[in-house]
C-alpha positions in Angstrom: -33.8 -158.5 -128.6 -30.4 -158.7 -126.8 -27.3 -157.3 -128.2 -23.9 -159.3 -128.4 -22.2 -155.7 -128.5 -20.7 -155.3 -125.0 -21.3 -152.1 -123.0 -18.4 -150.0 -123.0 -19.8 -146.8 -121.6 -18.1 -147.3 -118.2 -14.9 -148.5 -119.3 -11.8 -146.3 -118.9 -10.8 -146.8 -122.5 -14.3 -145.5 -124.0 -14.1 -142.3 -122.2 -13.0 -139.2 -123.6 -9.6 -138.0 -122.6 -9.0 -134.3 -121.2 -5.6 -133.2 -122.3 -3.7 -130.0 -120.7 -1.6 -128.1 -122.8 1.5 -129.5 -121.0 0.3 -133.0 -122.1 -0.1 -132.2 -125.7 3.3 -130.6 -125.8 4.5 -133.8 -124.2 2.8 -136.0 -126.5 4.1 -134.0 -129.6 7.7 -134.4 -128.5 7.1 -138.2 -127.8 5.5 -138.6 -131.3 8.6 -136.5 -132.9 11.1 -138.6 -131.2 9.0 -141.9 -132.3 8.9 -140.6 -135.8 12.7 -140.1 -135.8 13.1 -143.7 -134.7 11.4 -144.7 -137.9 8.4 -146.5 -136.5 6.0 -145.0 -138.9 4.2 -146.8 -141.7 3.0 -144.6 -144.4 1.6 -141.6 -142.9 0.9 -143.0 -139.5 2.9 -145.0 -136.8 3.2 -148.8 -136.9 1.4 -150.8 -134.0 5.0 -151.2 -132.6 5.2 -147.3 -132.7 2.0 -146.7 -131.1 3.0 -149.1 -128.3 6.3 -147.2 -127.6 4.3 -143.8 -127.6 1.8 -145.3 -125.5 4.5 -146.7 -123.1 6.5 -143.3 -123.1 3.3 -141.5 -122.2 2.7 -143.8 -119.0 6.5 -143.1 -117.9 5.4 -139.5 -118.0 2.3 -140.3 -115.9 -0.1 -139.4 -118.8 -1.5 -143.1 -119.2 -3.7 -143.0 -122.3 -4.6 -146.0 -124.4 -3.5 -146.4 -127.8 -6.8 -145.5 -129.4 -6.9 -142.1 -127.5 -3.3 -141.5 -128.8 -4.6 -142.1 -132.2 -7.6 -140.0 -131.9 -5.6 -137.0 -130.5 -3.0 -137.2 -133.1 -5.9 -137.3 -135.9 -7.6 -134.4 -134.0 -4.2 -132.3 -133.9 -3.7 -133.0 -137.6 -7.2 -131.8 -138.5 -6.5 -128.6 -136.2 -3.1 -128.0 -138.0 -4.8 -128.2 -141.7 -7.5 -125.5 -140.6 -4.8 -123.5 -138.9 -2.6 -123.6 -142.2 -5.6 -122.7 -144.3 -6.5 -119.6 -142.4 -2.8 -118.5 -142.3 -2.0 -118.9 -146.0 -5.0 -116.8 -146.7 -7.1 -119.3 -148.4 -10.0 -117.9 -146.6 -9.0 -114.3 -147.0 -7.8 -114.1 -143.3 -4.2 -113.9 -142.2 -2.1 -113.9 -139.2 -0.4 -110.9 -137.7 2.5 -112.2 -135.6 2.9 -108.9 -133.7 -0.4 -109.6 -132.0 -0.8 -113.2 -132.4 -4.3 -112.7 -133.8 -5.9 -113.4 -137.1 -6.0 -110.4 -139.3 -8.5 -109.6 -142.2 -9.1 -106.6 -144.2 -12.1 -104.5 -143.7 -13.8 -106.1 -146.7 -13.6 -109.4 -145.3 -15.4 -108.4 -142.1 -18.4 -106.6 -144.2 
């Protein structure tokens, strides 16, 4: 039985992107700028906003597709939410700014 779904396993767009720290910082800067330009719809960017972000990233020699950019922003948002919960001690763990490490009392580790 044949499938009508195209095989995208070899296409560039379907591959996972490997982001360097510099690329993540640049991406967040571009997103912040675009957010201030008000190309946002509810909690995310409009189609126009994503196209602008894609174009700006290409100018920086970081040619990612819109879907890759959306996936990265969603991942960063989830990671931030997890980080925020840890830092605000919802898990019993805090943050030590002097050592830049998580901090928990002895009871938590027991």
